[in-house]
C-alpha positions as CSV (number, residue, x, y, z in Angstrom):
1,X,0.4,14.9,11.0
2,X,-0.8,16.8,7.7
3,X,-1.6,14.9,4.9
4,X,1.1,15.9,3.0
5,X,3.6,14.6,5.8
6,X,2.0,11.4,5.5
7,X,2.2,10.3,2.2
8,X,5.8,11.9,1.8
9,X,6.7,9.1,4.9
10,X,4.1,6.0,3.0
11,X,5.9,7.0,0.1
12,X,9.7,6.4,1.6
13,X,8.4,3.7,3.4
14,X,7.2,1.8,0.2
15,X,10.6,2.8,-1.6
16,X,12.3,1.0,1.6
17,X,10.4,-1.8,1.0
18,X,11.3,-2.7,-2.6
19,X,15.0,-2.3,-2.0
20,X,14.9,-3.9,1.7
21,X,17.2,-7.7,1.7
22,X,15.1,-9.6,4.3
23,X,11.5,-10.5,4.4
24,X,11.5,-9.5,8.1
25,X,12.5,-5.8,6.7
26,X,10.2,-6.1,4.4
27,X,7.1,-7.3,6.0
28,X,7.7,-4.6,8.8
29,X,8.2,-2.0,6.7
30,X,5.0,-2.8,4.7
31,X,3.4,-2.7,8.4
32,X,4.3,0.9,9.2
33,X,2.8,1.6,5.5
34,X,-0.5,0.4,6.3
35,X,-1.0,1.6,9.3
36,X,-0.3,5.2,7.3
37,X,-2.6,4.5,5.0
38,X,-5.7,4.1,7.5
39,X,-4.2,7.0,8.6
40,X,-4.9,8.9,5.5
41,X,-8.1,7.4,4.8
42,X,-9.4,7.6,8.2
43,X,-8.2,11.9,8.1
44,X,-9.5,12.2,4.0
């Protein structure tokens, strides 16, 4: 994955977390977003 794809997926996950219904769903999405953010920081 390149930087643009990671950034796009990260923003999509944050948007999904904003409209999520349950606490577990929000936490899961935020954890996935955090993993992507760490990839962004490591690569660039």
